[in-house]
C-alpha positions in Angstrom: 149.0 60.3 -140.8 150.3 63.8 -140.0 153.5 63.1 -142.1 151.5 61.9 -145.1 149.2 64.8 -144.9 152.1 67.3 -144.7 153.8 65.6 -147.6 150.6 65.7 -149.6 150.0 69.4 -149.0 153.6 70.5 -149.6 153.7 68.4 -152.8 150.6 70.2 -154.1 152.2 73.5 -153.1 155.4 72.6 -154.8 153.6 72.0 -158.1 152.1 75.5 -157.9 155.4 77.1 -156.9 157.4 75.6 -159.7 154.9 76.3 -162.5 152.7 79.3 -162.1 153.1 80.8 -158.6 156.7 82.2 -158.0 155.3 84.1 -155.0 155.2 80.8 -153.1 158.6 79.5 -154.1 160.6 80.6 -151.1 158.0 79.5 -148.5 157.5 76.1 -150.2 161.3 75.6 -150.5 161.6 76.0 -146.7 158.7 73.7 -146.1 160.3 71.0 -148.3 163.2 70.9 -145.9 161.0 69.2 -143.3 159.5 66.5 -145.5 160.9 63.7 -143.4 159.9 64.8 -140.0 157.5 67.8 -140.0 156.4 69.5 -136.8 153.0 70.9 -136.0 154.3 74.4 -136.6 155.5 73.4 -140.1 152.1 71.8 -140.9 150.4 75.0 -139.8 152.8 77.0 -142.0 152.0 74.8 -145.0 148.3 75.4 -144.4 148.9 79.1 -144.2 150.6 79.1 -147.6 147.7 77.1 -149.0 145.3 79.6 -147.7 147.3 82.4 -149.2 147.2 80.7 -152.6 143.5 80.1 -152.3 142.8 83.7 -151.4 144.9 84.9 -154.4 143.8 82.1 -156.8 142.8 84.6 -159.5 146.4 85.8 -159.8 148.8 84.3 -162.4 151.7 85.2 -164.6 150.7 88.0 -167.0 152.7 88.3 -170.2 152.6 91.2 -172.6 154.6 92.7 -175.4 157.8 94.2 -174.0 160.9 95.7 -175.7 163.2 94.3 -173.0 165.0 91.0 -173.9 165.4 88.0 -171.7 167.2 89.0 -168.5 167.6 87.7 -165.0 168.4 88.4 -161.4 170.5 86.5 -158.9 170.8 86.8 -155.2 171.6 84.9 -152.0 170.9 85.1 -148.3 174.2 84.3 -146.6 173.7 82.1 -143.5 176.0 80.6 -140.9 175.4 77.2 -142.3 173.9 76.6 -145.8 172.8 79.8 -147.6 169.8 80.1 -149.9 170.1 80.9 -153.6 167.4 82.7 -155.5 167.1 83.6 -159.2 164.4 84.7 -161.6 164.4 85.4 -165.3 161.9 87.6 -167.1 160.7 87.9 -170.6 157.7 89.8 -172.0 157.2 91.6 -168.6 156.8 88.5 -166.5 158.8 85.6 -165.1 159.6 82.5 -167.2 161.8 80.7 -164.7 162.7 81.1 -161.1 164.1 79.1 -158.2 164.8 79.2 -154.5 167.3 76.5 -153.3 169.4 75.7 -150.3 173.1 75.8 -151.3 174.8 72.4 -151.1 178.0 73.6 -149.5 178.8 76.2 -146.8 179.8 79.6 -148.0 182.5 81.3 -146.1 181.5 84.8 -147.1 178.6 86.7 -148.7 180.6 87.1 -151.9 181.1 83.3 -152.1 177.4 82.7 -151.5 176.5 85.2 -154.3 178.9 83.5 -156.7 177.4 80.1 -155.9 173.9 81.5 -156.5 175.0 83.3 -159.7 176.5 80.1 -161.2 173.2 78.3 -160.5 171.3 81.1 -162.3 173.8 81.1 -165.1 172.9 77.5 -166.0 169.3 78.6 -166.3 170.4 81.6 -168.4 172.1 79.3 -171.0 169.1 77.1 -171.3 166.6 80.0 -171.6 168.8 81.8 -174.1 169.0 78.8 -176.4 165.2 78.3 -176.1 164.3 81.9 -176.7 166.7 82.1 -179.7 165.1 79.1 -181.3 161.7 80.7 -180.9 163.0 84.0 -182.4 162.5 85.9 -179.2 166.2 86.5 -178.4 168.6 87.6 -181.1 172.1 88.1 -179.7 172.2 85.1 -177.3 173.7 87.4 -174.6 171.8 87.5 -171.3 172.0 90.1 -168.5 172.2 88.4 -165.1 172.0 91.3 -162.6 173.5 91.0 -159.1 173.7 93.3 -156.1 177.1 92.3 -154.8 180.0 94.2 -156.4 182.6 91.7 -155.0 180.9 88.8 -156.6 180.6 90.8 -159.9 184.4 91.4 -159.8 185.1 87.7 -159.3 182.7 86.9 -162.1 184.7 89.1 -164.5 188.3 89.1 -163.2 190.3 85.9 -162.9 193.0 87.8 -160.9 190.7 87.4 -157.9 191.3 83.6 -158.0 193.6 83.7 -155.0 190.7 84.6 -152.7 188.4 82.1 -154.3 190.7 79.1 -154.9 188.9 77.1 -152.2 185.6 77.3 -154.1 184.7 74.3 -156.2 185.1 74.9 -160.0 181.4 74.4 -160.7 180.6 77.4 -158.6 182.7 79.6 -161.0 180.7 78.6 -164.0 179.4 82.2 -164.2 183.0 83.4 -164.8 183.4 81.0 -167.8 180.2 82.2 -169.4 181.2 85.8 -168.9 184.5 85.1 -170.7 182.7 83.4 -173.5 180.4 86.5 -173.9 177.3 84.5 -173.1 176.2 86.5 -170.1 176.8 90.0 -168.7 176.7 90.7 -165.0 175.5 94.2 -164.4 175.1 95.7 -161.0 171.6 96.3 -159.6 170.6 98.0 -156.3 169.5 95.6 -153.6 166.1 97.2 -153.5 165.6 96.5 -157.2 167.0 93.0 -157.2 163.9 90.8 -157.8 165.8 87.6 -156.8 165.8 88.9 -153.2 162.2 87.7 -153.3 163.4 84.1 -153.4 166.0 84.2 -150.6 164.3 85.3 -147.5 160.9 86.2 -145.9 159.9 89.8 -146.6 157.5 92.1 -144.9 154.3 92.8 -146.6 155.3 96.3 -147.8 158.1 94.8 -149.8 156.6 91.4 -150.7 153.5 92.6 -152.5 155.1 95.2 -154.8 157.9 92.8 -155.7 155.4 90.0 -156.3 153.5 92.3 -158.7 156.7 93.1 -160.6 157.7 89.4 -160.9 154.3 88.2 -162.0 153.3 91.4 -163.9 150.1 91.7 -161.9 148.0 94.5 -163.3 146.2 97.0 -161.0 146.7 95.1 -157.7 148.4 98.1 -156.0 145.5 100.3 -156.8 143.1 97.7 -155.4 145.1 97.6 -152.1 145.1 101.4 -151.9 141.4 101.6 -152.3 140.8 98.8 -149.7 143.1 100.7 -147.2 141.2 103.9 -147.9 137.9 102.2 -147.1 139.3 100.6 -144.0 140.5 104.0 -142.8 
């Protein structure tokens, strides 16, 4: 009964995290890894995420007119075993696609983990670029995919680095092919400004809430927290 309850709760959370609540994507992704044999701690964690979504049920993605075209961010959290990839794409000031996913193969370096995450994000970039172009919302078909690892950016642009990456499966170098075809650019972004970091690891509240507000384009939430903190003081 506990397993079925856990699967039911996480299934409902997954629906929210993949459609309207990117702020739950990382947590729900981690919960999904225990679907077969959840522990009591995992069940309590799932209920905690559910309570968070209930308390913030008035939040949602807020789109508005914006001069910035479709663009995305990619990042990874390098781990001893399987790393976690994260990506997010924004259009009209809010997210239109995002993901948090355990990498299928073990990365031998942070650069390799970043390349694997970038190639997964590049697939989404191609799809969204075509869709936005058909809707008349994206003219040149070129998408910026920002990353915070200069070594990974070098690999994405320069085939001369193949000697250091020849053990990496070809599918993980898809980002390089798209760069050569002038379908994506890979500019550098500071780690603190990389919104994809939101989808790769747990963050403390002082980072989580401001980044959530940028990703979802939440209006006025920072002012509300400041006023609440002032009253509490």
